C-alpha positions in Angstrom: -90.0 2.5 16.7 -92.4 0.3 14.9 -95.0 2.4 13.2 -98.4 2.1 11.7 -99.0 3.2 8.1 -102.0 5.3 8.9 -101.9 8.7 10.6 -102.6 12.4 10.3 -100.7 15.6 11.0 -101.2 19.3 10.4 -99.4 22.6 11.0 -99.9 26.3 10.1 -97.6 29.2 9.3 -98.2 32.8 8.3 -97.1 34.4 5.0 -96.8 38.2 4.5 -98.7 39.3 1.4 -97.4 42.9 1.6 -99.3 46.1 2.4 -99.8 44.8 5.9 -101.8 41.8 4.9 -101.0 38.3 6.3 -102.2 34.9 5.0 -102.7 31.9 7.2 -101.3 28.8 5.5 -102.5 25.4 6.7 -100.6 22.2 5.6 -102.1 18.7 6.3 -100.3 15.3 5.9 -102.5 12.2 5.7 -101.3 8.6 5.4 -103.1 5.2 4.7 -102.0 1.7 3.9 -100.0 0.9 0.8 -97.5 -1.8 -0.3 -95.0 0.9 -1.2 -94.4 4.6 -0.6 -96.9 6.6 -2.7 -96.7 10.4 -2.4 -99.4 12.8 -3.5 -99.6 16.6 -3.4 -102.6 19.0 -3.5 -101.0 22.4 -3.3 -102.2 25.8 -4.4 -100.1 27.6 -7.1 -98.3 29.7 -4.4 -97.0 26.6 -2.7 -96.2 24.4 -5.7 -92.5 25.3 -5.6 -92.1 23.6 -2.2 -93.2 20.1 -3.6 -89.6 18.8 -4.2 -88.6 19.7 -0.6 -91.7 18.0 0.8 -91.1 14.9 -1.3 -87.5 14.7 -0.1 -88.6 15.0 3.6 -91.2 12.3 3.2 -88.9 9.8 1.4 -86.2 10.2 4.1 -88.7 9.7 7.0 -91.2 7.1 5.6 -90.8 3.8 3.8 -94.4 2.7 3.1 -97.8 4.1 2.9 -99.9 6.3 0.7 -99.1 9.8 1.9 -100.8 13.0 0.7 -99.8 16.6 1.5 -102.6 19.2 1.2 -102.2 23.0 1.6 -104.7 25.8 1.7 -104.5 29.5 2.7 -106.8 32.4 3.4 -106.3 36.1 4.3 -105.9 36.6 8.1 -108.9 38.2 9.7 -106.6 41.0 10.9 -106.4 42.1 7.3 -109.8 43.8 7.7 -108.3 46.3 10.1 -105.4 46.9 7.8 -107.8 47.6 5.0 -109.5 50.4 6.9 -106.2 52.2 7.4 -104.8 51.3 4.0 -107.3 51.0 1.1 -104.7 49.1 -1.0 -104.1 46.4 1.6 -106.6 44.0 0.1 -105.7 44.7 -3.5 -105.5 47.5 -6.1 -108.0 48.3 -8.9 -106.7 47.7 -12.4 -108.2 50.7 -14.2 -107.5 49.4 -17.7 -109.4 46.2 -16.9 -112.2 48.1 -15.2 -112.6 50.4 -18.3 -112.6 47.4 -20.6 -115.3 45.7 -18.5 -117.4 48.9 -18.6 -117.1 49.1 -22.4 -118.1 45.5 -22.7 -121.1 46.1 -20.4 -122.3 49.1 -22.5 -122.1 47.0 -25.7 -124.0 44.1 -24.1 -126.7 46.5 -22.9 -127.0 47.9 -26.4 -127.6 44.4 -27.7 -129.8 43.4 -24.7 -131.5 46.6 -23.4 -133.3 44.6 -20.6 -130.1 43.1 -19.2 -129.2 44.2 -15.7 -126.0 46.1 -14.9 -123.2 44.3 -13.1 -123.2 44.7 -9.3 -120.1 46.0 -7.4 -119.5 42.5 -6.1 -119.6 41.1 -9.6 -117.2 43.7 -10.9 -114.7 43.1 -8.1 -114.8 39.3 -8.8 -114.2 39.8 -12.5 -110.8 38.3 -13.4 -108.0 40.9 -13.5 -110.1 43.8 -12.1 -108.5 43.6 -8.6 -104.9 42.8 -8.3 -104.7 41.0 -4.9 -101.4 41.0 -2.9 -99.7 37.6 -3.3 -96.5 38.0 -1.4 -93.1 36.8 -2.5 -92.3 33.3 -3.8 -89.5 32.9 -1.2 -92.0 33.6 1.6 -94.4 31.0 0.4 -91.6 28.4 -0.1 -90.3 28.9 3.4 -93.7 28.8 5.1 -94.8 25.7 3.1 -91.7 23.8 3.9 -91.8 24.7 7.6 -95.5 23.8 7.9 -94.9 20.6 5.9 -92.1 19.5 8.2 -94.2 20.1 11.3 -97.2 18.3 9.8 -94.9 15.4 8.8 -93.5 15.2 12.4 -97.1 15.1 13.8 -98.0 12.4 11.3 -95.0 10.3 12.3 -95.9 10.8 16.0 -99.4 9.5 15.4 -98.1 6.6 13.4 -95.7 5.7 16.2 -98.5 5.8 18.7 -100.8 3.5 16.6 -97.8 1.2 15.9 -97.2 0.8 19.6 -100.8 -0.2 20.2 -100.7 -2.7 17.3 -97.6 -4.3 18.7 -99.5 -4.8 22.0 -102.3 -6.5 20.1 -100.0 -8.7 18.1 -98.0 -9.7 21.2 -101.2 -10.8 22.9 -102.1 -13.0 19.9 -98.6 -14.6 19.8 -98.9 -15.3 23.5 -102.1 -17.3 22.9 -100.4 -19.2 20.1 -97.4 -20.1 22.3 -99.9 -21.4 24.9 -101.6 -23.6 22.3 -98.3 -25.0 21.0 -97.0 -25.7 24.6 -100.3 -27.5 25.4 -100.6 -29.7 22.3 -97.0 -30.5 21.4 -96.3 -32.8 24.4 -99.6 -34.7 23.7 -98.9 -35.5 20.1 -96.9 -38.7 20.7 -99.7 -40.0 22.9 -102.2 -39.2 20.1 -100.1 -41.1 17.6 -99.7 -44.1 19.8 -103.4 -44.3 20.5 -104.1 -44.0 16.7 -101.5 -46.8 16.0 -103.3 -49.0 18.5 -106.7 -48.4 17.0 -105.3 -48.9 13.5 -103.6 -52.1 14.4 -106.9 -53.5 15.8 -108.8 -52.5 12.7 -106.2 -53.9 10.3 -106.0 -57.1 12.3 -109.8 -57.7 12.0 -109.9 -56.8 8.4 -107.0 -58.9 7.2 -107.6 -61.9 9.4 -110.0 -63.4 7.0 -107.8 -62.9 4.0 -104.6 -64.1 5.5 -105.6 -67.5 6.7 -102.7 -69.1 4.9 -100.2 -67.0 6.9 -99.3 -67.5 10.5 -100.5 -65.0 13.1 -96.9 -63.8 13.8 -96.3 -63.0 10.1 -99.6 -61.2 9.9 -99.0 -59.0 13.0 -95.5 -58.2 11.7 -96.9 -56.9 8.4 -99.5 -54.9 10.3 -96.9 -53.3 12.5 -94.7 -52.4 9.5 -97.7 -50.6 7.8 -98.6 -48.8 11.0 -95.0 -47.6 11.6 -94.8 -46.3 8.0 -98.1 -44.4 8.5 -96.9 -43.1 11.9 -93.8 -41.6 10.2 -96.0 -39.9 7.6 -98.3 -38.3 10.2 -95.4 -37.3 12.5 -95.7 -33.5 13.1 -92.6 -32.9 15.1 -91.0 -31.1 12.2 -94.1 -28.9 11.8 -94.1 -27.9 15.5 -90.3 -27.1 15.2 -90.9 -24.8 12.3 -94.0 -23.3 13.9 -92.0 -22.4 17.0 -89.2 -21.0 14.9 -91.6 -18.7 13.0 -93.3 -17.6 16.3 -89.9 -16.7 17.7 -89.1 -14.7 14.6 -92.4 -12.8 15.1 -91.6 -12.0 18.7 -88.1 -10.8 17.7 -89.6 -8.5 15.0 -92.1 -7.1 17.4 -89.4 -6.3 19.9 -87.2 -4.6 17.3 -87.4 -1.2 15.6 -88.0 0.2 12.2 -90.2 -1.1 9.3 -91.3 -4.7 10.0 -94.5 -5.0 8.0 -93.3 -6.9 5.0 -91.3 -9.3 7.2 -94.3 -10.0 9.4 -96.5 -10.5 6.4 -94.2 -13.2 5.1 -94.1 -14.8 8.5 -97.9 -14.9 8.5 -97.8 -17.0 5.3 -95.3 -19.4 6.8 -97.3 -19.8 10.1 -100.5 -20.4 8.1 -98.7 -23.1 6.0 -97.6 -25.0 9.2 -101.0 -24.7 10.8 -102.6 -26.2 7.6 -100.1 -29.1 7.7 -100.9 -29.7 11.4 -104.6 -29.8 10.6 -104.1 -32.2 7.7 -102.0 -34.6 9.8 -104.2 -34.4 12.9 -105.0 -37.8 14.5 -107.2 -36.4 17.3 -110.1 -34.0 17.7 -108.1 -31.9 20.2 -105.2 -31.5 17.8 -107.6 -30.5 15.0 -109.3 -27.9 17.2 -105.8 -26.5 18.1 -104.8 -26.2 14.5 -108.0 -24.4 13.7 -107.5 -22.1 16.6 -104.0 -21.3 15.4 -105.3 -20.5 11.9 -107.9 -18.2 13.4 -105.2 -16.3 15.4 -102.9 -16.1 12.4 -105.7 -14.6 10.4 -106.3 -12.0 13.1 -102.5 -11.2 13.1 -102.5 -10.9 9.3 -105.2 -8.3 9.4 -103.2 -6.2 11.9 -99.9 -6.7 10.2 -101.3 -5.1 7.1 -101.4 -1.8 9.0 -97.7 -1.8 10.0 -95.0 0.1 8.1 
């Protein structure tokens, strides 16, 4: 399916920390537009070992976009109940570190008699005093990879859904462009003929005074030659042919599958080039307005195409 480059997915898994304590691990996967595939990871130390596996999954599933994996965890609320029945469930006191902290506090109070003693909360937060259960590396790896895979699947689903909506928008725009082409193209020969007639009249009036020595037939023949040469220069049949070819290529890409963003971006450049040529060669107000309308629609398409993978 054609996909957008923006999307979001998340998933959670549980990790056993030992002593009856469980951690809730949440993995998020976010994606925004980018010319290439740009992967980023914001993982806690416990999940860092899963980064290569997450990177491989992303490169196999995605081709473009700035994609970021984020992970965070916290102890499950059920751990409180485990702590009541097992005092060591939420961690063990490191007596050596506690004694060292007590000694440091005594020395500090000798130097600063008015200093307050540490509270229980401050003591427990002191690095190394409480050895919290962390679980095994294998458990963290497995949970992170599983949650990452599920988050990536949710991301891809959201990208597919947005891609489908974008295809609908782009299809509506190309339909309008086809209508403009089918309306204007048959009228171009008429516009050119009318312009030739007007140009002939103007040239005849302007040159009549300067070509008195020449016969009228010779003068008109020269004028017709000049008009024919100019008509060839302003002929837009080739531009319309290329315009229709590019539009057909856009329709084919939108009806296909897989990454099409780069191809469509190139086609937008080609369509814009042909619309500019039509505008520069225009010989009627209606043709000029049609070219401007085409350029506006192409710009609208270009903005939407930037979001496609």
